[in-house]
N, C-alpha and C positions, 0 to 999 in steps of 0.2 A: 752534287756540287764538285766541280772541276778544278782542283788549285791552278793546274797548268792553264786552264782556259783562262781564269783570271788575271793570270800575268801577263799572258802570252802578247797582249795586245796593249799593256800598260807602257805608258809613254812618263817617265819620269822627268823629265825636262818640264813639260807643261805642269805636271803635279808639284814641283818644287815653285813654278813661276805664280800660278794661280792660289797656292798656298801662302807665299808671300804676300802677295798683293791682298788677299782677304785679312790676312792679319794686318798689315799697314792701314787698312781702310778703317778697319776697327779702332785701333789706336791714333788714326788723324781724327775721327769724329770724335773719339772721346776727349782729345785736346784740345779740338776747338769749341765744344760745350763746357770746358773745364772742369771735367769729372777726374784728370788727372792734370798734374803741374809738371811732366817731364818737359825736358825741353827737346826741339825738334829733333836733334841728332839722335838721342833715343827713340825717337818717335820712329824715325827713319828706320832702325835696325832691321826690320825683315828686308828694306831693300838692299842693305850693306851686306846681307847674309847672300840674298840671291846673287848679287854681283860677285861676291867672295866666292861662292861657287862656281861661276862662270869662268872666274879667271882661274883658279885652280884646275877647274876640268880642263880647261884648254892648256892649261901648262902641263899638266902629266901627260895629255893627250901629245902634245909636242914632243915631250920627252920620250915615249913610247916610239914614236914615230921617226924620232932621229936613233933610236938604239935598237930598232928591229925595222930594216930596211926591208926586208922579206914581205912583211906586211903589206907593203905598198901595192903589191900585185896582188890582194885579195879583192874580187869584185870591183866596186866601185868606191875603192878605198880613196882613190884621187879625190874625187868629187865631195865624200863625205869630210875628209880633212879640210878642203877649201872652204866648204859650207860651215866649219866649227871657226875657223878663222873669221870668215864673215861676219859670223855670230857675234864672235869675240870683238872685233871692232867695232860694230852697232853698238853692242852694251857698254862698250868703253866710253864713247861718245854718250849715251844715255845715263851712264853715271856720272859725267861732267855737269848736264842737263839737272840732276838729282841734288849734285853738292851744291850748285849755285841756287836752285829752290830752297834746299834746308840754310843756306847761309842767309838768303833775302829774308826768311821768314824770322829768324833770329837777329839779323842787324839791320835789316831794312837799308842796305846802302847801296844798292844796285837797281836800276830800272830793270821791270819785267820783261821788257822787250831785248835786253840783252842776256836775261837768264834764258828766255826762248830759242835765242840763235843757235845752240847744239841741237835742241829738236827739229827746229826749221831744217838744218842741214840735213839730220836724219831722214827727214820726210822726203827732201830731195833725191838723196841717196838711195832711199828705200826703192824707187821708183827702178832704179838699173837694178837692184838686187832682186826684186820680183821676175823682172823679165828672164834673169840668170835662173832663178829656182825653177820656172816653170820649164825651161828647156832641159832641166837635170832632174826633173822631179823631185822637187825638195819642197818641204813645207815651208810657207813665209806668212804665217799669221801677223808674226809682230811688225814685218816691213809693210804688210798691208795696211796695218791699221794707221801706221805713221804716215804713208804715203796718201790716204785720202781724208786724212784730217789736217794738212798742211794749212789749209785757210782757217780750220778752226783754232789752230794754234796762235795763229797771227791775229785772228779777234780778241781771243783771250789776254794776249799781251797788251794789245792797244786801250783794251778796255781796262785792265787792270793799274794800267800805269795815268789812265784819264785823258788821253789821246781822244778817245770818243765816249759820249756820254749815252749811248744805246743801251736799252732795257736789256737783261740779262736774255730774254726770250728771242730777242733778235740777234745777240750775240752768238748764240748757239744754231743758228741756222743751218751752218753746215752739218750739225749733227742731227739735226731734225730730219734734213734730206736723207742722211745714212741711214736712221732708225726707220723710216718710211721705207726705204728698199729693204731693209731687213724684216720689216712686218710683211712685205709681200712675199717673200722668201718663205716665212713660215707659216704663212697661209697656203702657199703652195706645197710644204711638206707635209701640211695636215690634209689637205685635200688628197693628196699622192697616197698618204697611207691609209685614208679611208677607202679608196680605190681597190687598193691591195689587199684589204681586209673583205672585199666584197667580192674579188676574184677566186675562185675556187682553184684555178691551174697554178696559183702561185701557192709555194711550200710554205708550211708555218714559220720556218726560220726567216724568210725574207721580208714575211709580214710582221715579224716580232723585230725586225731590224729597222725597218722604216717607220713603225709605231714608236719605237725608243727614241729616233731620229727625231720625229716631229715633236715628242714631249719635250724633249732637251732643249732643242732650238726653242720652242715656247718660255720654258723657265729660264731661258737664257735672254731672249730679248724683250720680253713685257717686262720683267722687274727693272731691266735697264732703263726702258722707256718710262717707268714709274719714276724710277729715282731722277732722272732728268727732268721731268715735268715738277716734281717737288723740289730739285735743287733751284731751277729756275725760279718759282715762287718765293722762295727762301732768301733767295739773294737780292730779289726786288721787294722784300719785306710784305709780301702778299699774304704771307701765312707764318704762324707763330711756332711752329715745331723747331726741336732742336737737331742738331746735325746727326746726332747717333739715330734718331727716328728715320730722318731722311736716306740714312745711308744701308737701312735696313734691307732696301731692295736689291741695291748694289751687292751685298754680301750674300744674298739668295743665289745672284748670277754668278759670283765667284765660286760659291759651294756647287752648283751645276756643272762649271768648268771642271772642279776638282774630280767630281764623278766621270766626266767626259773622257778625262785624262786617262781612264781605265780600259779605253776602248779608242783612244786616239792612234793607235799603232806607232809607225815611224821611228824618228828620233835618229840621233847622230851616233855611231858604232864607236866614234873617237874620242868622245867626252871620258876624261879617265883614261883612256887607252885600254877601254874593255874589249873592242874588238869584235864584239859580239852583240846579238840582241840582249835587252837587260832580263829577259825572261830566263834564258840560257846562262847568262852570268850569276844571276841569284841563286837559279837552280844548281849550278856547279859549284857556287861558294858553301850552299848551305846543303849538306846531304839528307838532310831530314827532310827538307822541304822537296828535294828530288824524289826521294821515298815516297811521300805524300803525294805529289804531283801525277804519280803515276796510277793512282787510284781516285776513282769517280764515285761518288754517291750519288744513288737515284732513288727520291722517296717513293714508297711502293706502299699502297694501301692493302687492306686484306682482302679485299675483292680481287686482288690482282696476282694473289698467291695461287700457284697450281695446287689442284687437289691431290694430285699424287707426286711423288719426288720423280725428276727426270735423272738418269743414269748416263754420263758421257762414257763409253768403253774408248780410250785410245789406243789401246793395244788391238793389232790388228788380228792377231792370233786368238783373242778372247772373243771377238767380233763373229769370226768363221765359228769357234767353237759355239757361242751362241746360237749362231744361224744353224747349226747342223743339229742343235738338240729340239728345233722346234718341231713339232708336229705337222706334217705335210697332208693335206687333204688333196686327191686328185679333183681335176676340174670334170671328168668325164668318168663315169663308173662303169665298166664292163665287167658283166656277169659272166661267169663262165659257165659253160653246161655241164650238167651232171653224167 
């Protein structure tokens, strides 16, 4: 086990987001079923923590950017800083949507179409952000999710306000189409992993990577599809399951995303002004982790143990001395005449 390998591809931003979303999903389902009697402001506490960390990280990063002008010349510092500011702006608009949702659930004094206006605005702006991210080789998962679901957000707002009386299976049509495309991608990943496993020219590391990707995307997409089917039937009152049971597949998808964050790589170096990879920052902050990170442990069975100990001589003089002391046998033996 190599500790540095575990952390070198770790993406702390995705870990924080998916952990907060998983906790919020569990609390929201429990609140809808009446197992807890908290108000919705408390139920949304993981969301407030997530947004608070975003605002705090961007504030500290901007302060470091202002106090250390020489750091702006380090590689793609300007691209990282602009990406952080864009992410901060999108999260502030998303925070406005979440505040309106929480207030709507508590007071019932707004129309849902008004609540969804910030989210629809984010979906439109996210198209331009995705184009910018592709040009500068930046990740854009949240922006892509908002951009492809703009029609779904409009359908949800109209259905919740009663402007349309469609069944929930019809309301979720845009999401069904997106999940179908995701299933095609999952099938392609599974077939590709199976082909690599049968190809002898591919090394073991590439086979393991493709297999892990196929398994991860399978445990991500299939539970979401199951959750979507259960939720549509629950809202149409075709089944009598509680919301906690319905949310179980979604919690599995969140757990898969948390595990995938340990191999997601990337991340913005200007969050909290660390200006380096999270692995290097963590190992530099904790000397003990740095010491243990340089040690790799490999399990070895008794059959793999060598029969005789192997001694490596590092001193050249000792090596020459050992070589001189070895007996030398001639290749051709010449007998001297009597």
